[in-house]
C-alpha positions in Angstrom: -24.4 76.5 198.3 -20.9 75.9 199.8 -19.0 78.3 202.1 -17.1 81.2 200.4 -13.4 80.8 200.7 -11.7 83.5 203.0 -9.1 85.9 201.2 -6.6 85.3 204.1 -6.0 81.6 202.7 -4.1 83.3 199.6 -1.6 84.2 202.2 -1.8 81.5 204.9 -2.1 77.6 205.4 -4.0 76.0 208.1 -2.9 73.0 210.2 -5.5 72.3 212.9 -6.4 75.2 214.9 -3.3 77.1 213.8 -2.8 79.1 210.8 0.8 80.1 209.3 1.6 83.0 207.2 3.3 81.7 204.1 4.8 85.1 203.4 7.2 84.8 206.4 10.3 82.7 207.0 9.8 79.4 208.8 12.1 80.9 211.6 9.7 83.8 212.3 6.9 83.5 214.8 4.3 83.3 212.2 1.7 80.9 214.2 -1.9 82.2 214.5 -5.0 80.6 216.4 -7.8 79.9 214.2 -10.0 78.0 216.7 -13.6 77.7 215.5 -12.6 79.1 212.1 -11.7 82.8 213.6 -8.9 84.6 211.8 -9.1 88.0 213.4 -5.4 87.8 214.4 -4.2 86.4 211.4 -6.0 89.3 209.6 -4.7 92.2 211.8 -1.0 90.4 211.2 -1.2 90.5 207.3 -2.5 94.0 207.8 0.0 95.5 210.0 3.0 93.4 209.1 2.7 93.0 205.3 0.0 95.8 204.5 -2.2 93.4 203.0 -5.9 94.0 203.2 -9.2 92.4 202.3 -9.7 93.3 198.8 -12.0 96.6 198.7 -11.1 97.7 202.1 -8.7 100.5 203.2 -5.6 100.1 205.2 -6.2 100.4 208.7 -5.3 103.7 210.7 -2.4 101.9 212.5 -0.8 100.6 209.6 -1.0 104.1 207.8 0.4 105.5 211.3 3.2 103.0 211.3 4.1 103.5 207.7 4.1 107.2 208.2 6.9 107.0 210.7 
């Protein structure tokens, strides 16, 4: 059985050990490390900047707090 595709790749593209948010303009600093397949920084970015979470998960406390302000 093959690996399951991660949901973050619906919003980003990968080039080598870097991932780029496809929702941001190219001028924005939207480059994230994904060495050895890690995606934590990109997942946090999508959650905080775009309020996008893994399907079935609630928003983070931080994003709820930021949106409240």
